[in-house]
PDB file of N, CA, C and O in Angstrom:
ATOM      1  N   MET A   1     -10.820 -49.306 -40.632  1.00  0.00           N
ATOM      2  CA  MET A   1     -10.863 -49.554 -38.938  1.00  0.00           C
ATOM      3  C   MET A   1      -8.932 -49.280 -38.945  1.00  0.00           C
ATOM      4  O   MET A   1      -8.098 -49.090 -38.061  1.00  0.00           O
ATOM      5  N   TRP A   2      -8.893 -49.388 -40.340  1.00  0.00           N
ATOM      6  CA  TRP A   2      -6.470 -48.977 -40.011  1.00  0.00           C
ATOM      7  C   TRP A   2      -6.908 -47.273 -40.832  1.00  0.00           C
ATOM      8  O   TRP A   2      -6.519 -46.202 -40.366  1.00  0.00           O
ATOM      9  N   VAL A   3      -7.682 -47.393 -41.963  1.00  0.00           N
ATOM     10  CA  VAL A   3      -7.789 -45.963 -42.232  1.00  0.00           C
ATOM     11  C   VAL A   3      -7.441 -44.829 -41.575  1.00  0.00           C
ATOM     12  O   VAL A   3      -6.547 -43.988 -41.665  1.00  0.00           O
ATOM     13  N   GLN A   4      -8.648 -45.087 -40.701  1.00  0.00           N
ATOM     14  CA  GLN A   4      -9.191 -43.752 -39.798  1.00  0.00           C
ATOM     15  C   GLN A   4      -8.095 -43.705 -38.504  1.00  0.00           C
ATOM     16  O   GLN A   4      -7.822 -42.595 -38.048  1.00  0.00           O
ATOM     17  N   LEU A   5      -7.443 -44.963 -37.890  1.00  0.00           N
ATOM     18  CA  LEU A   5      -5.849 -45.219 -37.397  1.00  0.00           C
ATOM     19  C   LEU A   5      -5.065 -44.165 -38.028  1.00  0.00           C
ATOM     20  O   LEU A   5      -4.967 -43.099 -37.420  1.00  0.00           O
ATOM     21  N   VAL A   6      -4.453 -44.313 -39.232  1.00  0.00           N
ATOM     22  CA  VAL A   6      -3.498 -43.537 -39.814  1.00  0.00           C
ATOM     23  C   VAL A   6      -4.584 -42.031 -40.320  1.00  0.00           C
ATOM     24  O   VAL A   6      -3.911 -41.700 -41.296  1.00  0.00           O
ATOM     25  N   ILE A   7      -5.330 -41.361 -40.296  1.00  0.00           N
ATOM     26  CA  ILE A   7      -5.869 -40.312 -40.164  1.00  0.00           C
ATOM     27  C   ILE A   7      -5.654 -39.498 -39.105  1.00  0.00           C
ATOM     28  O   ILE A   7      -5.292 -38.325 -39.013  1.00  0.00           O
ATOM     29  N   MET A   8      -6.041 -40.617 -38.063  1.00  0.00           N
ATOM     30  CA  MET A   8      -5.725 -39.873 -36.711  1.00  0.00           C
ATOM     31  C   MET A   8      -4.753 -38.898 -36.617  1.00  0.00           C
ATOM     32  O   MET A   8      -4.794 -37.671 -36.532  1.00  0.00           O
ATOM     33  N   ILE A   9      -3.658 -39.917 -36.660  1.00  0.00           N
ATOM     34  CA  ILE A   9      -2.142 -40.293 -36.442  1.00  0.00           C
ATOM     35  C   ILE A   9      -1.340 -39.482 -37.397  1.00  0.00           C
ATOM     36  O   ILE A   9      -0.110 -39.440 -37.352  1.00  0.00           O
ATOM     37  N   VAL A  10      -1.923 -38.965 -38.093  1.00  0.00           N
ATOM     38  CA  VAL A  10      -1.220 -38.319 -39.613  1.00  0.00           C
ATOM     39  C   VAL A  10      -1.681 -36.690 -38.660  1.00  0.00           C
ATOM     40  O   VAL A  10      -0.923 -35.880 -38.125  1.00  0.00           O
ATOM     41  N   SER A  11      -3.113 -36.693 -38.749  1.00  0.00           N
ATOM     42  CA  SER A  11      -3.781 -35.376 -38.486  1.00  0.00           C
ATOM     43  C   SER A  11      -3.333 -34.939 -36.639  1.00  0.00           C
ATOM     44  O   SER A  11      -3.736 -33.829 -36.293  1.00  0.00           O
ATOM     45  N   ILE A  12      -2.674 -35.641 -35.720  1.00  0.00           N
ATOM     46  CA  ILE A  12      -2.088 -35.360 -34.983  1.00  0.00           C
ATOM     47  C   ILE A  12      -0.432 -34.441 -34.764  1.00  0.00           C
ATOM     48  O   ILE A  12       0.135 -33.669 -33.992  1.00  0.00           O
ATOM     49  N   ILE A  13      -0.217 -35.235 -36.128  1.00  0.00           N
ATOM     50  CA  ILE A  13       1.311 -34.748 -36.126  1.00  0.00           C
ATOM     51  C   ILE A  13       1.399 -33.751 -37.151  1.00  0.00           C
ATOM     52  O   ILE A  13       2.563 -33.472 -37.437  1.00  0.00           O
ATOM     53  N   ILE A  14       0.251 -32.940 -37.987  1.00  0.00           N
ATOM     54  CA  ILE A  14      -0.124 -31.636 -38.803  1.00  0.00           C
ATOM     55  C   ILE A  14      -0.012 -31.047 -36.849  1.00  0.00           C
ATOM     56  O   ILE A  14       0.673 -30.210 -36.260  1.00  0.00           O
ATOM     57  N   GLN A  15      -0.911 -31.872 -36.498  1.00  0.00           N
ATOM     58  CA  GLN A  15      -1.346 -29.952 -35.069  1.00  0.00           C
ATOM     59  C   GLN A  15       0.044 -30.032 -34.088  1.00  0.00           C
ATOM     60  O   GLN A  15       0.044 -29.110 -33.272  1.00  0.00           O
ATOM     61  N   LEU A  16       1.136 -30.859 -33.993  1.00  0.00           N
ATOM     62  CA  LEU A  16       2.116 -30.840 -33.369  1.00  0.00           C
ATOM     63  C   LEU A  16       2.849 -29.858 -34.379  1.00  0.00           C
ATOM     64  O   LEU A  16       2.866 -28.691 -33.987  1.00  0.00           O
ATOM     65  N   VAL A  17       3.344 -30.054 -35.372  1.00  0.00           N
ATOM     66  CA  VAL A  17       4.084 -29.486 -36.807  1.00  0.00           C
ATOM     67  C   VAL A  17       3.996 -27.927 -36.648  1.00  0.00           C
ATOM     68  O   VAL A  17       4.883 -27.114 -36.386  1.00  0.00           O
ATOM     69  N   THR A  18       2.349 -27.720 -36.941  1.00  0.00           N
ATOM     70  CA  THR A  18       1.126 -26.228 -37.382  1.00  0.00           C
ATOM     71  C   THR A  18       1.895 -25.349 -36.291  1.00  0.00           C
ATOM     72  O   THR A  18       2.512 -24.313 -36.539  1.00  0.00           O
ATOM     73  N   ARG A  19       1.654 -26.325 -34.253  1.00  0.00           N
ATOM     74  CA  ARG A  19       1.100 -26.005 -33.760  1.00  0.00           C
ATOM     75  C   ARG A  19       2.275 -24.132 -33.240  1.00  0.00           C
ATOM     76  O   ARG A  19       3.490 -24.020 -33.079  1.00  0.00           O
ATOM     77  N   PRO A  20       1.407 -23.299 -33.166  1.00  0.00           N
ATOM     78  CA  PRO A  20       1.811 -21.881 -32.308  1.00  0.00           C
ATOM     79  C   PRO A  20       3.037 -22.191 -31.725  1.00  0.00           C
ATOM     80  O   PRO A  20       3.084 -23.371 -31.379  1.00  0.00           O
ATOM     81  N   HIS A  21       4.507 -21.258 -31.388  1.00  0.00           N
ATOM     82  CA  HIS A  21       5.258 -21.887 -30.306  1.00  0.00           C
ATOM     83  C   HIS A  21       5.608 -20.561 -29.876  1.00  0.00           C
ATOM     84  O   HIS A  21       6.048 -19.579 -30.475  1.00  0.00           O
ATOM     85  N   PRO A  22       5.203 -20.861 -28.318  1.00  0.00           N
ATOM     86  CA  PRO A  22       5.482 -19.196 -27.646  1.00  0.00           C
ATOM     87  C   PRO A  22       6.442 -18.926 -27.282  1.00  0.00           C
ATOM     88  O   PRO A  22       7.329 -19.705 -26.933  1.00  0.00           O
ATOM     89  N   PRO A  23       6.494 -16.952 -27.287  1.00  0.00           N
ATOM     90  CA  PRO A  23       7.660 -16.747 -27.758  1.00  0.00           C
ATOM     91  C   PRO A  23       9.064 -17.311 -25.650  1.00  0.00           C
ATOM     92  O   PRO A  23       8.366 -17.138 -24.650  1.00  0.00           O
ATOM     93  N   LYS A  24      10.105 -17.661 -25.397  1.00  0.00           N
ATOM     94  CA  LYS A  24      11.118 -17.367 -24.433  1.00  0.00           C
ATOM     95  C   LYS A  24      10.276 -16.147 -23.304  1.00  0.00           C
ATOM     96  O   LYS A  24       9.621 -15.287 -23.892  1.00  0.00           O
ATOM     97  N   PRO A  25      10.287 -16.111 -22.445  1.00  0.00           N
ATOM     98  CA  PRO A  25      10.256 -14.668 -20.962  1.00  0.00           C
ATOM     99  C   PRO A  25      11.715 -14.069 -21.568  1.00  0.00           C
ATOM    100  O   PRO A  25      12.655 -14.481 -22.248  1.00  0.00           O
ATOM    101  N   PRO A  26      11.485 -13.388 -21.193  1.00  0.00           N
ATOM    102  CA  PRO A  26      13.186 -12.581 -20.930  1.00  0.00           C
ATOM    103  C   PRO A  26      13.523 -12.652 -19.434  1.00  0.00           C
ATOM    104  O   PRO A  26      12.584 -12.662 -18.639  1.00  0.00           O
ATOM    105  N   ALA A  27      15.313 -12.721 -18.800  1.00  0.00           N
ATOM    106  CA  ALA A  27      14.936 -13.422 -18.086  1.00  0.00           C
ATOM    107  C   ALA A  27      14.765 -11.977 -16.846  1.00  0.00           C
ATOM    108  O   ALA A  27      14.580 -10.779 -17.061  1.00  0.00           O
ATOM    109  N   ALA A  28      14.879 -12.523 -15.925  1.00  0.00           N
ATOM    110  CA  ALA A  28      14.185 -12.121 -14.311  1.00  0.00           C
ATOM    111  C   ALA A  28      15.312 -11.020 -14.110  1.00  0.00           C
ATOM    112  O   ALA A  28      16.391 -11.417 -14.551  1.00  0.00           O
ATOM    113  N   THR A  29      15.350  -9.885 -13.623  1.00  0.00           N
ATOM    114  CA  THR A  29      16.539  -8.974 -12.916  1.00  0.00           C
ATOM    115  C   THR A  29      15.693  -9.140 -11.433  1.00  0.00           C
ATOM    116  O   THR A  29      14.717  -9.824 -11.125  1.00  0.00           O
ATOM    117  N   LEU A  30      16.426  -8.317 -10.777  1.00  0.00           N
ATOM    118  CA  LEU A  30      16.453  -7.914  -9.322  1.00  0.00           C
ATOM    119  C   LEU A  30      15.808  -6.942  -9.640  1.00  0.00           C
ATOM    120  O   LEU A  30      16.961  -6.510  -9.672  1.00  0.00           O
ATOM    121  N   ASN A  31      14.818  -5.727 -10.051  1.00  0.00           N
ATOM    122  CA  ASN A  31      13.987  -4.970  -9.951  1.00  0.00           C
ATOM    123  C   ASN A  31      12.639  -6.305 -10.098  1.00  0.00           C
ATOM    124  O   ASN A  31      11.495  -5.859 -10.014  1.00  0.00           O
ATOM    125  N   ASP A  32      12.731  -7.339 -10.237  1.00  0.00           N
ATOM    126  CA  ASP A  32      11.880  -8.331 -10.811  1.00  0.00           C
ATOM    127  C   ASP A  32      10.924  -8.851  -9.355  1.00  0.00           C
ATOM    128  O   ASP A  32       9.760  -9.031  -8.998  1.00  0.00           O
ATOM    129  N   ILE A  33      11.899  -8.907  -9.007  1.00  0.00           N
ATOM    130  CA  ILE A  33      11.424  -9.307  -7.268  1.00  0.00           C
ATOM    131  C   ILE A  33      11.199  -8.680  -6.107  1.00  0.00           C
ATOM    132  O   ILE A  33      12.103  -8.066  -5.540  1.00  0.00           O
ATOM    133  N   ASN A  34       9.748  -8.779  -5.538  1.00  0.00           N
ATOM    134  CA  ASN A  34       9.029  -8.160  -4.515  1.00  0.00           C
ATOM    135  C   ASN A  34       8.917  -8.608  -3.482  1.00  0.00           C
ATOM    136  O   ASN A  34       7.793  -9.072  -3.289  1.00  0.00           O
ATOM    137  N   ILE A  35       9.674  -8.705  -2.579  1.00  0.00           N
ATOM    138  CA  ILE A  35       9.850  -9.107  -1.542  1.00  0.00           C
ATOM    139  C   ILE A  35      10.220  -8.206  -0.443  1.00  0.00           C
ATOM    140  O   ILE A  35      11.235  -7.569  -0.158  1.00  0.00           O
ATOM    141  N   PRO A  36       8.544  -8.437   0.310  1.00  0.00           N
ATOM    142  CA  PRO A  36       8.808  -7.289   1.781  1.00  0.00           C
ATOM    143  C   PRO A  36       9.703  -7.150   2.939  1.00  0.00           C
ATOM    144  O   PRO A  36       9.659  -7.711   4.034  1.00  0.00           O
ATOM    145  N   THR A  37      10.841  -5.948   2.282  1.00  0.00           N
ATOM    146  CA  THR A  37      11.693  -5.692   3.703  1.00  0.00           C
ATOM    147  C   THR A  37      11.276  -4.843   4.622  1.00  0.00           C
ATOM    148  O   THR A  37      10.070  -4.720   4.838  1.00  0.00           O
ATOM    149  N   ILE A  38      12.466  -3.931   5.489  1.00  0.00           N
ATOM    150  CA  ILE A  38      11.534  -3.608   6.828  1.00  0.00           C
ATOM    151  C   ILE A  38      12.722  -1.699   6.574  1.00  0.00           C
ATOM    152  O   ILE A  38      13.753  -1.590   5.910  1.00  0.00           O
ATOM    153  N   ALA A  39      12.289  -1.028   7.057  1.00  0.00           N
ATOM    154  CA  ALA A  39      13.197   0.429   6.501  1.00  0.00           C
ATOM    155  C   ALA A  39      14.177   0.354   7.665  1.00  0.00           C
ATOM    156  O   ALA A  39      14.068  -0.496   8.549  1.00  0.00           O
ATOM    157  N   GLN A  40      15.031   1.172   7.636  1.00  0.00           N
ATOM    158  CA  GLN A  40      16.482   0.945   8.731  1.00  0.00           C
ATOM    159  C   GLN A  40      15.516   1.630   9.572  1.00  0.00           C
ATOM    160  O   GLN A  40      14.628   2.433   9.287  1.00  0.00           O
ATOM    161  N   GLY A  41      16.083   0.881  11.223  1.00  0.00           N
ATOM    162  CA  GLY A  41      16.216   1.371  12.557  1.00  0.00           C
ATOM    163  C   GLY A  41      13.816   0.882  13.010  1.00  0.00           C
ATOM    164  O   GLY A  41      13.139   1.436  13.876  1.00  0.00           O
ATOM    165  N   THR A  42      13.506   0.161  12.365  1.00  0.00           N
ATOM    166  CA  THR A  42      12.886  -0.225  12.724  1.00  0.00           C
ATOM    167  C   THR A  42      12.963  -1.841  13.850  1.00  0.00           C
ATOM    168  O   THR A  42      13.699  -2.780  13.546  1.00  0.00           O
ATOM    169  N   PRO A  43      12.334  -1.849  14.729  1.00  0.00           N
ATOM    170  CA  PRO A  43      12.991  -2.510  16.273  1.00  0.00           C
ATOM    171  C   PRO A  43      12.199  -4.345  15.713  1.00  0.00           C
ATOM    172  O   PRO A  43      11.006  -4.532  15.477  1.00  0.00           O
ATOM    173  N   ILE A  44      12.912  -5.029  15.666  1.00  0.00           N
ATOM    174  CA  ILE A  44      13.377  -6.476  15.032  1.00  0.00           C
ATOM    175  C   ILE A  44      12.218  -7.005  16.435  1.00  0.00           C
ATOM    176  O   ILE A  44      12.584  -6.999  17.610  1.00  0.00           O
ATOM    177  N   CYS A  45      10.692  -7.468  15.941  1.00  0.00           N
ATOM    178  CA  CYS A  45      10.474  -9.113  17.659  1.00  0.00           C
ATOM    179  C   CYS A  45      11.017 -10.383  17.639  1.00  0.00           C
ATOM    180  O   CYS A  45      11.192 -11.022  16.602  1.00  0.00           O
ATOM    181  N   VAL A  46      11.253 -10.717  18.597  1.00  0.00           N
ATOM    182  CA  VAL A  46      11.853 -11.764  19.276  1.00  0.00           C
ATOM    183  C   VAL A  46      11.142 -12.277  19.417  1.00  0.00           C
ATOM    184  O   VAL A  46      10.583 -11.825  20.417  1.00  0.00           O
ATOM    185  N   VAL A  47      10.398 -13.461  18.890  1.00  0.00           N
ATOM    186  CA  VAL A  47       9.488 -14.510  19.373  1.00  0.00           C
ATOM    187  C   VAL A  47      10.072 -15.736  19.813  1.00  0.00           C
ATOM    188  O   VAL A  47      11.160 -16.105  19.370  1.00  0.00           O
ATOM    189  N   PHE A  48       9.416 -16.404  20.669  1.00  0.00           N
ATOM    190  CA  PHE A  48      10.060 -17.931  21.304  1.00  0.00           C
ATOM    191  C   PHE A  48       8.556 -18.502  21.311  1.00  0.00           C
ATOM    192  O   PHE A  48       7.505 -18.048  21.763  1.00  0.00           O
ATOM    193  N   GLY A  49       8.859 -19.593  20.679  1.00  0.00           N
ATOM    194  CA  GLY A  49       7.539 -20.283  20.975  1.00  0.00           C
ATOM    195  C   GLY A  49       6.558 -20.340  19.785  1.00  0.00           C
ATOM    196  O   GLY A  49       6.965 -19.893  18.713  1.00  0.00           O
ATOM    197  N   GLU A  50       5.213 -20.880  19.867  1.00  0.00           N
ATOM    198  CA  GLU A  50       4.090 -20.528  18.267  1.00  0.00           C
ATOM    199  C   GLU A  50       3.295 -19.569  18.895  1.00  0.00           C
ATOM    200  O   GLU A  50       2.351 -19.746  19.666  1.00  0.00           O
ATOM    201  N   VAL A  51       3.832 -18.430  18.435  1.00  0.00           N
ATOM    202  CA  VAL A  51       2.756 -16.880  17.985  1.00  0.00           C
ATOM    203  C   VAL A  51       2.709 -16.708  17.545  1.00  0.00           C
ATOM    204  O   VAL A  51       3.649 -16.852  16.762  1.00  0.00           O
ATOM    205  N   TRP A  52       1.145 -15.834  17.009  1.00  0.00           N
ATOM    206  CA  TRP A  52       0.237 -15.729  15.726  1.00  0.00           C
ATOM    207  C   TRP A  52       1.197 -14.127  15.825  1.00  0.00           C
ATOM    208  O   TRP A  52       1.486 -13.828  16.983  1.00  0.00           O
ATOM    209  N   VAL A  53       1.656 -13.184  14.793  1.00  0.00           N
ATOM    210  CA  VAL A  53       2.540 -12.263  14.121  1.00  0.00           C
ATOM    211  C   VAL A  53       1.915 -11.279  13.167  1.00  0.00           C
ATOM    212  O   VAL A  53       2.064 -11.314  11.945  1.00  0.00           O
ATOM    213  N   ASP A  54       1.178 -10.371  13.857  1.00  0.00           N
ATOM    214  CA  ASP A  54       0.033  -9.881  13.148  1.00  0.00           C
ATOM    215  C   ASP A  54       1.679  -8.582  11.617  1.00  0.00           C
ATOM    216  O   ASP A  54       1.373  -8.249  10.472  1.00  0.00           O
ATOM    217  N   ASN A  55       3.063  -8.273  12.276  1.00  0.00           N
ATOM    218  CA  ASN A  55       3.642  -7.247  11.483  1.00  0.00           C
ATOM    219  C   ASN A  55       4.763  -8.284  11.414  1.00  0.00           C
ATOM    220  O   ASN A  55       5.508  -8.479  12.374  1.00  0.00           O
ATOM    221  N   TRP A  56       4.880  -9.014  10.138  1.00  0.00           N
ATOM    222  CA  TRP A  56       6.197  -9.698  10.160  1.00  0.00           C
ATOM    223  C   TRP A  56       6.781  -8.990   9.310  1.00  0.00           C
ATOM    224  O   TRP A  56       6.326  -7.981   8.771  1.00  0.00           O
ATOM    225  N   MET A  57       7.790  -9.467   9.150  1.00  0.00           N
ATOM    226  CA  MET A  57       8.794  -8.686   7.874  1.00  0.00           C
ATOM    227  C   MET A  57      10.063  -9.985   8.203  1.00  0.00           C
ATOM    228  O   MET A  57      10.412 -10.843   9.013  1.00  0.00           O
ATOM    229  N   VAL A  58      10.347  -9.431   7.062  1.00  0.00           N
ATOM    230  CA  VAL A  58      11.959 -10.012   6.167  1.00  0.00           C
ATOM    231  C   VAL A  58      13.121  -9.770   6.595  1.00  0.00           C
ATOM    232  O   VAL A  58      13.417  -8.632   6.230  1.00  0.00           O
ATOM    233  N   LEU A  59      14.336 -10.459   7.455  1.00  0.00           N
ATOM    234  CA  LEU A  59      15.329  -9.739   7.579  1.00  0.00           C
ATOM    235  C   LEU A  59      16.121  -9.815   6.481  1.00  0.00           C
ATOM    236  O   LEU A  59      16.854  -8.895   6.120  1.00  0.00           O
ATOM    237  N   TRP A  60      15.963 -11.364   5.665  1.00  0.00           N
ATOM    238  CA  TRP A  60      17.404 -11.954   5.117  1.00  0.00           C
ATOM    239  C   TRP A  60      16.679 -12.542   3.999  1.00  0.00           C
ATOM    240  O   TRP A  60      15.921 -13.497   4.169  1.00  0.00           O
ATOM    241  N   TYR A  61      16.876 -12.032   2.914  1.00  0.00           N
ATOM    242  CA  TYR A  61      15.937 -13.659   1.897  1.00  0.00           C
ATOM    243  C   TYR A  61      17.422 -13.317   0.675  1.00  0.00           C
ATOM    244  O   TYR A  61      17.788 -12.335   0.030  1.00  0.00           O
ATOM    245  N   GLY A  62      18.134 -15.358   0.930  1.00  0.00           N
ATOM    246  CA  GLY A  62      19.174 -15.462   0.014  1.00  0.00           C
ATOM    247  C   GLY A  62      20.213 -14.089  -0.649  1.00  0.00           C
ATOM    248  O   GLY A  62      20.113 -12.863  -0.587  1.00  0.00           O
ATOM    249  N   ALA A  63      21.074 -14.904  -1.197  1.00  0.00           N
ATOM    250  CA  ALA A  63      22.177 -14.000  -2.204  1.00  0.00           C
ATOM    251  C   ALA A  63      21.613 -13.757  -3.619  1.00  0.00           C
ATOM    252  O   ALA A  63      21.983 -14.512  -4.518  1.00  0.00           O
ATOM    253  N   LEU A  64      20.937 -12.981  -3.825  1.00  0.00           N
ATOM    254  CA  LEU A  64      20.773 -12.524  -4.862  1.00  0.00           C
ATOM    255  C   LEU A  64      21.885 -11.748  -5.909  1.00  0.00           C
ATOM    256  O   LEU A  64      22.505 -10.686  -5.836  1.00  0.00           O
ATOM    257  N   ARG A  65      21.824 -12.579  -6.674  1.00  0.00           N
ATOM    258  CA  ARG A  65      22.670 -12.052  -8.013  1.00  0.00           C
ATOM    259  C   ARG A  65      22.264 -12.128  -9.458  1.00  0.00           C
ATOM    260  O   ARG A  65      21.353 -12.808  -9.931  1.00  0.00           O
ATOM    261  N   THR A  66      23.307 -11.108 -10.246  1.00  0.00           N
ATOM    262  CA  THR A  66      22.672 -11.070 -11.546  1.00  0.00           C
ATOM    263  C   THR A  66      23.745 -11.669 -12.555  1.00  0.00           C
ATOM    264  O   THR A  66      23.814 -11.552 -13.778  1.00  0.00           O
ATOM    265  N   THR A  67      24.321 -12.147 -11.921  1.00  0.00           N
ATOM    266  CA  THR A  67      25.846 -12.970 -13.361  1.00  0.00           C
ATOM    267  C   THR A  67      24.815 -15.024 -13.314  1.00  0.00           C
ATOM    268  O   THR A  67      24.639 -15.803 -12.377  1.00  0.00           O
ATOM    269  N   PRO A  68      24.485 -15.091 -14.585  1.00  0.00           N
ATOM    270  CA  PRO A  68      24.263 -16.054 -15.670  1.00  0.00           C
ATOM    271  C   PRO A  68      24.624 -17.229 -14.829  1.00  0.00           C
ATOM    272  O   PRO A  68      25.680 -16.934 -14.269  1.00  0.00           O
ATOM    273  N   ILE A  69      24.350 -18.089 -14.577  1.00  0.00           N
ATOM    274  CA  ILE A  69      24.639 -19.787 -14.115  1.00  0.00           C
ATOM    275  C   ILE A  69      25.226 -20.292 -15.283  1.00  0.00           C
ATOM    276  O   ILE A  69      24.763 -20.576 -16.387  1.00  0.00           O
ATOM    277  N   LYS A  70      26.158 -20.333 -14.878  1.00  0.00           N
ATOM    278  CA  LYS A  70      27.067 -21.572 -16.387  1.00  0.00           C
ATOM    279  C   LYS A  70      26.484 -22.780 -15.867  1.00  0.00           C
ATOM    280  O   LYS A  70      26.253 -23.212 -14.737  1.00  0.00           O
ATOM    281  N   GLN A  71      26.250 -23.360 -17.530  1.00  0.00           N
ATOM    282  CA  GLN A  71      26.248 -25.530 -17.379  1.00  0.00           C
ATOM    283  C   GLN A  71      28.416 -25.954 -16.945  1.00  0.00           C
ATOM    284  O   GLN A  71      29.417 -25.391 -17.387  1.00  0.00           O
ATOM    285  N   GLY A  72      28.295 -26.993 -16.070  1.00  0.00           N
ATOM    286  CA  GLY A  72      29.139 -28.239 -16.119  1.00  0.00           C
ATOM    287  C   GLY A  72      29.781 -27.304 -14.945  1.00  0.00           C
ATOM    288  O   GLY A  72      29.137 -26.697 -14.089  1.00  0.00           O
ATOM    289  N   GLY A  73      31.927 -27.339 -15.181  1.00  0.00           N
ATOM    290  CA  GLY A  73      32.356 -27.439 -14.264  1.00  0.00           C
ATOM    291  C   GLY A  73      33.141 -28.588 -13.424  1.00  0.00           C
ATOM    292  O   GLY A  73      32.815 -29.773 -13.360  1.00  0.00           O
ATOM    293  N   LYS A  74      34.015 -28.095 -12.929  1.00  0.00           N
ATOM    294  CA  LYS A  74      35.422 -29.034 -12.895  1.00  0.00           C
ATOM    295  C   LYS A  74      34.644 -30.452 -11.858  1.00  0.00           C
ATOM    296  O   LYS A  74      33.632 -30.246 -11.189  1.00  0.00           O
ATOM    297  N   LYS A  75      35.153 -31.463 -11.895  1.00  0.00           N
ATOM    298  CA  LYS A  75      34.404 -32.864 -11.110  1.00  0.00           C
ATOM    299  C   LYS A  75      34.978 -32.663 -10.886  1.00  0.00           C
ATOM    300  O   LYS A  75      35.513 -33.249  -9.944  1.00  0.00           O
TER     301      LYS A  75
END
């Protein structure tokens, strides 16, 4: 029983060491983000209450930036 347990542990270690590591994905750019927006001059619907709107649009979506986020800072 102990021999089988040792063989199993050794085989698990060999599998973990020899497995292929996936490459790191490239950093996302602003061109990679697909956000539905409206065209200039399109009328904006104002809805009060709960209704189903077939022609929805995104008017604003966060502060997108391309500067890297740095770790650390003032405490």
